[in-house]
C-alpha positions in Angstrom: 144.7 155.5 50.3 142.4 158.2 51.8 141.3 157.4 55.3 138.0 159.4 55.1 136.6 157.1 52.4 134.6 154.4 54.1 134.1 151.0 52.5 130.7 150.3 50.9 128.5 148.5 53.5 127.1 145.1 52.7 123.4 144.8 51.9 121.0 142.7 54.2 119.9 140.5 51.4 122.8 140.2 49.0 122.1 138.6 45.7 123.7 135.2 45.6 125.6 134.7 42.3 125.2 131.6 40.3 127.9 129.0 40.9 130.2 128.7 38.0 130.8 125.3 36.5 133.8 123.3 37.9 135.9 123.8 34.8 135.3 127.5 34.9 136.2 127.7 38.6 139.5 125.9 37.8 140.3 128.3 35.1 139.5 131.3 37.3 141.8 129.9 40.1 144.6 129.3 37.6 144.2 132.8 36.2 144.3 134.2 39.7 147.5 132.3 40.6 149.2 133.5 37.4 148.2 137.1 38.1 149.4 136.8 41.7 152.7 135.3 40.5 153.2 138.0 37.9 152.5 140.7 40.5 155.0 139.2 42.9 157.7 138.8 40.2 157.1 142.3 39.0 157.5 143.5 42.6 160.7 141.6 43.1 162.2 143.0 39.9 161.2 146.5 40.9 162.8 146.1 44.4 166.0 144.8 42.8 166.1 147.7 40.3 165.5 150.2 43.1 168.2 148.6 45.3 170.8 148.6 42.5 170.1 152.2 41.5 169.4 153.7 45.0 173.0 154.7 45.6 173.2 156.4 42.2 169.9 158.3 42.8 171.1 159.4 46.2 174.3 160.7 44.8 172.5 162.4 41.9 170.5 164.5 44.4 173.8 166.2 45.3 174.3 167.3 41.7 176.6 166.4 38.8 179.7 167.3 40.8 178.9 164.8 43.6 178.2 162.0 41.1 181.4 162.8 39.2 183.5 162.7 42.3 182.0 159.3 43.2 182.8 157.9 39.8 186.3 159.3 39.9 186.9 157.8 43.3 185.9 154.4 42.0 188.2 154.8 39.0 191.1 155.8 41.2 190.4 152.7 43.3 190.5 150.5 40.2 186.8 149.6 40.7 186.2 149.9 36.9 182.8 148.2 36.8 181.4 150.6 39.4 183.1 153.6 37.8 181.6 152.7 34.4 178.1 152.4 36.0 178.3 155.8 37.8 179.9 157.6 34.8 177.1 156.3 32.5 174.5 157.4 35.0 176.1 160.8 35.2 176.1 161.2 31.4 172.4 160.1 31.2 171.2 162.4 33.9 173.4 165.5 33.2 174.3 165.2 29.5 175.2 168.8 28.8 177.3 169.9 31.7 181.1 170.0 32.0 181.1 167.0 34.3 179.4 165.0 31.6 182.1 166.0 29.1 184.9 164.9 31.5 183.0 161.7 32.3 182.9 160.8 28.6 186.6 161.2 28.5 187.2 159.2 31.6 184.9 156.5 30.3 187.4 155.8 27.5 190.0 154.8 30.1 187.5 153.0 32.3 186.3 150.8 29.4 189.9 150.1 28.5 190.9 149.0 32.0 187.7 147.1 32.4 188.5 145.1 29.3 185.5 146.4 27.3 187.7 147.1 24.3 184.9 147.7 21.8 183.2 150.2 24.1 186.5 152.0 24.6 187.1 152.4 20.9 183.5 153.5 20.3 183.7 156.0 23.2 187.0 157.4 21.9 185.6 157.9 18.4 182.4 159.5 19.7 184.3 161.8 22.0 186.6 163.0 19.3 183.8 163.5 16.9 181.7 165.5 19.3 184.6 167.5 20.7 186.9 168.3 17.8 188.7 171.2 19.6 188.9 169.6 23.0 192.4 170.1 24.6 192.7 166.5 25.6 192.2 164.8 22.2 195.8 163.6 22.5 194.7 161.5 25.5 191.8 160.0 23.5 194.0 159.1 20.6 196.6 157.6 23.0 194.1 155.3 24.8 192.7 154.3 21.5 196.2 153.2 20.4 196.7 151.3 23.6 193.5 149.3 23.1 194.6 148.1 19.7 198.2 147.7 20.9 197.1 145.2 23.5 194.7 143.3 21.3 197.5 141.6 19.4 197.2 138.2 21.0 194.3 136.4 22.7 194.5 133.5 25.2 194.3 130.8 22.5 197.2 132.3 20.5 199.4 132.5 23.7 198.5 129.0 24.7 199.5 127.5 21.3 202.4 129.9 20.9 201.2 131.3 17.6 203.7 133.5 15.8 202.1 136.9 15.6 204.1 137.7 12.5 201.7 135.3 10.6 198.6 137.3 11.5 197.3 140.1 9.3 198.3 143.2 11.3 195.0 145.2 11.1 195.0 146.0 14.9 198.7 146.7 14.9 198.3 149.1 11.9 195.4 150.9 13.6 197.4 151.2 16.8 200.4 152.6 14.8 198.2 155.2 13.2 196.7 156.3 16.5 200.1 156.7 18.1 201.3 158.5 15.0 198.4 160.9 15.4 199.6 161.7 18.9 203.3 162.1 17.9 202.6 164.3 14.8 199.6 166.4 15.9 200.5 166.7 19.6 204.4 166.6 19.8 204.4 168.3 23.2 201.9 165.8 24.7 202.9 163.9 27.8 202.0 160.8 25.9 204.1 161.5 22.8 207.3 159.8 24.1 205.5 156.5 24.9 203.5 156.7 21.7 206.8 157.0 19.7 208.3 154.1 21.6 205.3 151.9 20.8 205.4 153.0 17.2 208.9 151.5 16.9 207.7 148.2 18.2 204.7 148.2 15.9 206.8 149.2 12.9 209.0 146.2 13.5 205.9 144.0 13.8 204.5 145.2 10.5 207.9 144.7 8.8 208.0 141.1 10.2 204.6 140.4 8.7 205.8 141.5 5.3 208.7 139.1 5.6 206.4 136.3 6.5 204.4 137.0 3.3 207.6 137.1 1.3 208.7 133.8 2.6 205.3 132.4 1.9 205.6 133.4 -1.7 209.1 131.8 -1.8 207.7 128.5 -0.5 205.3 128.5 -3.4 207.9 129.4 -5.9 206.4 132.8 -6.6 209.7 134.6 -6.8 208.4 137.8 -8.4 205.9 138.3 -5.6 208.5 137.5 -3.0 210.9 140.0 -4.5 208.3 142.7 -4.6 207.3 142.2 -1.0 210.9 142.2 0.2 211.6 145.4 -1.7 208.6 147.0 -0.2 209.8 146.0 3.3 213.2 147.6 2.6 211.6 150.8 1.3 208.9 151.2 4.0 210.7 150.0 7.1 214.3 151.3 6.5 216.3 150.9 9.7 214.2 148.0 11.1 215.8 144.6 11.9 213.7 143.1 9.2 215.6 144.9 6.4 218.6 142.5 6.7 216.4 139.4 6.0 214.5 141.3 3.3 217.8 141.9 1.5 218.6 138.1 1.8 215.2 137.3 0.3 215.7 139.8 -2.5 219.1 138.3 -3.4 217.8 134.7 -3.5 214.8 135.8 -5.6 217.0 137.6 -8.1 219.2 134.5 -8.3 216.2 132.3 -8.9 215.0 134.7 -11.6 218.5 134.8 -13.2 218.7 138.6 -12.7 222.5 138.5 -12.1 223.0 142.3 -12.2 220.3 143.1 -9.7 221.5 140.2 -7.5 225.1 141.5 -7.5 223.9 145.0 -6.7 221.9 143.8 -3.8 224.8 141.7 -2.5 227.0 144.9 -2.5 224.4 146.7 -0.5 224.2 143.9 2.0 227.9 143.7 2.4 228.2 147.5 2.9 225.6 147.4 5.7 226.1 144.1 7.4 229.4 142.7 6.1 230.1 139.2 4.8 227.8 137.2 2.6 224.1 137.0 2.8 222.7 134.0 4.5 220.3 131.6 2.8 216.7 132.3 3.8 215.1 129.6 6.0 211.8 128.2 4.6 208.6 128.5 6.6 208.0 125.7 9.1 204.4 125.0 10.0 203.5 124.2 13.6 202.6 120.6 14.4 199.0 121.5 15.1 198.5 123.3 11.8 197.6 120.6 9.3 196.1 122.9 6.6 196.8 126.2 5.0 
């Protein structure tokens, strides 16, 4: 406030205002209290916001490079919450610089390690869409695969020991496709070897789910459907451990359908690959806690 502006002096005979009715006075006091409370609350919120963002603003005065180094330090120290906050502030303040582009890439990993899986997937998709020729797209695809790879079982499923083979493998299939993108499009990537290893695990998981579906058909007496699913497993996942049981299912289905020639041919294939006689398929056993379905 300017110090050279003096307050207006009071008059010698000020006009005395009329006294308001009691109800009006009460209303005025209530209104004053509400306004005062609102002002205090607003001030507290402003102070809180300033306190939380002060460090980011101080760092931002040093430029995008200073902000990025601070975010990177937090990421290296596994302080993912703080790293995410600073990275996001960097992208908002300097959206077009090289530091912002690297920050968007680092955010994929920060979200992933910070258990913000949906944000990690969205960030990966956005980065790849906005940077189609970026030299580190293999990294974005790899982290995207890791996110879906680790979403296979939640706490409840681990607690109740749910067989993951019984779950529709949408996340496993998405992870498989992301890792395959790394292996096929970036064969010299430093992540290609691990991506290939994880693909083998996921491939076996997908094959096991097909077996579960085939056994489910068998339990219902749908022998044609079971045979079709077992045959698809053999064709799509050749070399996986599930192929052996798929052959056993196929033999039993052909026997049930009285397709002797096909059953004998499948037995010959089984004997040539595994020796001996195919074992009888064990029917599905439901857990004690599953009383429906």
